[in-house]
Every structure is written in structure tokens, then in C-alpha cells.
C-alpha positions as CSV (number, residue, x, y, z in Angstrom):
1,M,30.6,-63.5,-2.6
2,L,29.6,-66.2,-5.2
3,K,31.1,-68.8,-3.1
4,Q,28.9,-67.7,-0.2
5,C,25.9,-67.6,-2.5
6,V,26.6,-71.0,-3.7
7,S,27.1,-72.3,-0.1
8,W,23.9,-70.8,1.1
9,L,22.0,-72.2,-2.0
10,A,23.5,-75.6,-1.4
11,V,22.3,-75.5,2.4
12,N,18.8,-74.2,1.5
13,L,18.5,-77.0,-1.1
14,I,19.5,-79.7,1.3
15,A,17.4,-78.2,4.1
16,G,14.4,-78.0,1.6
17,C,14.7,-81.4,0.6
18,S,14.8,-82.7,4.4
19,L,11.6,-80.5,5.0
20,L,10.0,-82.2,1.9
21,V,10.8,-85.8,3.1
22,S,9.6,-85.1,6.7
23,A,6.6,-83.2,5.6
24,D,5.3,-86.4,3.9
25,E,6.9,-89.5,5.8
26,T,3.5,-91.4,6.0
27,A,3.5,-94.2,3.5
28,D,0.7,-94.7,1.3
29,M,1.0,-98.5,1.2
30,V,2.4,-100.7,4.2
31,G,2.9,-104.3,4.6
32,T,5.0,-107.5,4.0
33,L,6.3,-109.1,1.0
34,G,7.7,-112.6,1.9
35,E,9.2,-112.2,5.2
36,D,10.4,-108.5,4.9
37,E,8.4,-105.3,5.8
38,Y,7.9,-102.6,3.5
39,A,6.6,-99.0,2.9
40,W,5.7,-97.6,-0.4
41,F,5.1,-93.9,-1.1
42,V,3.0,-92.6,-3.8
43,L,4.9,-89.7,-5.3
44,R,3.6,-86.3,-6.4
45,Q,4.8,-83.4,-8.2
46,G,2.3,-80.7,-8.9
47,D,-0.5,-82.3,-10.8
48,D,1.7,-85.3,-11.7
49,S,1.0,-88.3,-9.4
50,N,1.6,-92.0,-9.3
51,A,-1.7,-92.6,-8.2
52,S,-4.4,-91.7,-11.0
53,F,-7.6,-92.8,-12.1
54,M,-10.0,-92.5,-15.4
55,E,-13.9,-92.7,-15.6
56,I,-14.5,-95.1,-18.4
57,G,-18.4,-95.4,-18.6
58,D,-19.7,-96.7,-15.2
59,Q,-16.2,-97.9,-14.4
60,L,-13.1,-96.1,-12.4
61,K,-9.8,-97.5,-13.6
62,I,-7.2,-96.8,-11.0
63,E,-3.4,-97.1,-11.5
64,V,-1.1,-96.8,-8.4
65,T,2.8,-97.2,-8.2
66,G,4.3,-96.9,-4.8
67,F,8.1,-96.3,-4.3
68,I,10.3,-97.5,-1.6
69,D,12.2,-94.0,-1.5
70,P,9.7,-91.0,-0.5
71,V,11.4,-88.8,-2.9
72,E,12.9,-90.6,-5.9
73,W,11.1,-92.2,-8.7
74,D,13.0,-95.4,-8.7
75,A,11.4,-98.6,-10.0
76,Q,13.4,-101.1,-7.9
77,Q,11.1,-102.9,-5.3
78,A,8.2,-100.7,-6.3
79,L,4.9,-101.8,-6.0
80,A,2.4,-101.2,-8.6
81,M,-1.5,-102.0,-8.6
82,S,-4.4,-101.7,-10.9
83,L,-8.0,-101.6,-9.6
84,T,-11.2,-101.4,-11.6
85,L,-14.1,-100.2,-9.7
86,E,-17.9,-100.3,-10.9
87,N,-20.4,-98.6,-8.4
88,E,-17.7,-98.5,-5.7
89,E,-17.4,-102.4,-6.1
90,L,-14.1,-104.0,-7.1
91,M,-14.3,-105.8,-10.4
92,E,-10.7,-106.5,-11.1
93,A,-7.5,-106.2,-9.5
94,S,-3.7,-106.9,-10.5
95,V,-0.4,-106.4,-8.5
96,V,3.1,-106.3,-9.6
97,Q,6.3,-105.9,-7.6
98,F,9.3,-104.8,-9.4
99,M,12.6,-106.5,-8.6
100,G,15.0,-104.6,-10.8
101,E,15.0,-100.9,-12.0
102,T,12.7,-101.3,-14.8
103,A,9.1,-102.7,-15.3
104,M,10.6,-105.7,-17.1
105,P,10.8,-109.3,-15.6
106,P,12.0,-110.8,-13.3
107,L,9.0,-109.4,-11.1
108,Y,6.4,-110.7,-8.9
109,T,2.7,-110.6,-10.2
110,S,-0.6,-111.4,-9.3
111,E,-1.1,-113.0,-12.7
112,G,-0.6,-116.8,-11.8
113,G,-0.9,-115.9,-8.2
114,D,-3.8,-115.6,-5.9
115,I,-4.7,-112.3,-4.4
116,T,-7.8,-110.9,-2.6
117,V,-8.2,-107.1,-2.4
118,T,-10.6,-105.8,0.1
119,L,-11.8,-102.2,0.0
120,S,-12.8,-100.4,3.0
121,H,-13.5,-97.0,1.7
122,V,-13.9,-95.4,-1.6
123,E,-14.9,-91.6,-1.9
124,Q,-14.6,-89.4,-4.8
125,T,-14.2,-85.6,-4.3
126,G,-13.9,-83.4,-7.2
127,R,-10.6,-84.7,-9.0
128,D,-9.6,-86.9,-6.1
129,L,-10.5,-90.6,-5.4
130,H,-9.7,-91.7,-1.8
131,V,-9.3,-95.5,-1.8
132,V,-8.5,-97.5,1.4
133,G,-8.0,-101.4,1.4
134,H,-6.0,-104.4,2.0
135,I,-4.3,-106.8,-0.6
136,E,-3.7,-110.4,0.8
137,G,-2.3,-113.4,-1.0
138,Q,0.4,-114.9,-3.0
139,L,2.4,-113.4,-6.0
140,A,3.9,-115.5,-8.6
141,L,7.6,-115.0,-9.9
142,Q,7.9,-114.3,-13.6
143,H,11.6,-114.8,-14.9
144,T,11.3,-113.4,-18.3
145,L,8.7,-111.8,-20.7
146,E,8.5,-115.1,-22.5
147,S,8.1,-117.3,-19.2
148,S,4.7,-117.9,-17.5
149,P,4.7,-116.6,-13.7
150,S,5.4,-119.5,-11.4
151,A,3.2,-119.7,-8.3
152,S,5.5,-122.1,-6.9
153,E,8.2,-119.8,-6.8
154,G,6.0,-117.0,-5.4
155,V,5.8,-114.9,-2.3
156,P,3.2,-114.1,0.1
157,L,1.9,-110.5,0.0
158,S,0.0,-108.7,2.9
159,V,-0.4,-104.7,2.1
160,H,-2.7,-102.1,3.7
161,F,-3.0,-99.1,1.2
162,D,-4.6,-95.5,1.9
163,I,-4.2,-93.7,-1.4
164,T,-5.5,-90.7,-3.1
165,A,-5.6,-90.8,-6.9
166,Q,-5.8,-87.8,-9.1
167,K,-8.4,-87.8,-12.0
168,V,-6.8,-88.0,-15.4
169,E,-8.4,-85.8,-17.9
170,F,-7.9,-85.6,-21.5
């Protein structure tokens, strides 16, 4: 009886995970890095999301991390962007693409690179902020924490994003 229960539980957990993945197969960020195509997913679990924003005076500070796997928080090849908006206008943007399993170099960064971020839609509804846009440009390679990013060793980036960030409140 216990063996049947464990088998039933295992089958349902696997089926549940499959349903979870197929329920949210749409990537939040899609595009190319170098010559390779990628899809990045913003992961959510309850009120915890990898897309969040804070209101600081007249500004909105948005932090987003997209992961290659639609269900696992794995930093390898993750794409992170930080946007600062004021009156729905972009004031500042930075992008990092992680190469390893941590947020430590080597990595590609917009610091030392040249990116343009274009926003086509910004709308706040309650605790949610819907932002749609496009990132285009060149990311620079940073080998170590001590080294400066190298644009000559950079990689082109072209990514469309359609994210919903959750408000962080303290």
C-alpha cells in the first residue's frame, strides 16, 4: 500500500511539474545574444518574483532577472536588467548576462558596452507594473571583478521583453 502511495505521489508530482511548465511556456524576454537565440523566463513563486520594482520619490526602479529554464532559478546564462523610470520615461538602464553559475565574472555587461533600451508600453495597475520594450546594442565582456569590461571582446544583443514586475513594499 505504501509503495502504491509513493508511486502515485511521484507520478502526480511529475505530472504537476509538467503542467506548471506548459502553463507558462511564454518567455518574458526573447532575442539574440551573439549569434545564438535565447528565451528567458521570469520566475514566480507566490508573492516572490524575479521581476520587481520600487517607488523611490518620482522614480520607479525595476529589477528583472530572466532564466533559461522556465522552472529553475539557475544563474547560468541568465539575463538581468535594471531600469529606472521617471514619469514613464527611461532615465537609466543596465544589462548583465551571466556566463557561470553565479553573478560573478566572467559575464557580459552594458557597462563599457553600448545599449539602447526602447520602451513601448508602461502601465502600473495596483502592485503590478507592465513594461514592454526592446534592448539593442553591444555588451562588453568582463573577465574578473578587478578588470574593466572590454567592448572589443563584446557580443551583440537584441532582446524584446514583455514583463510584469511586482511592487516591493517594506
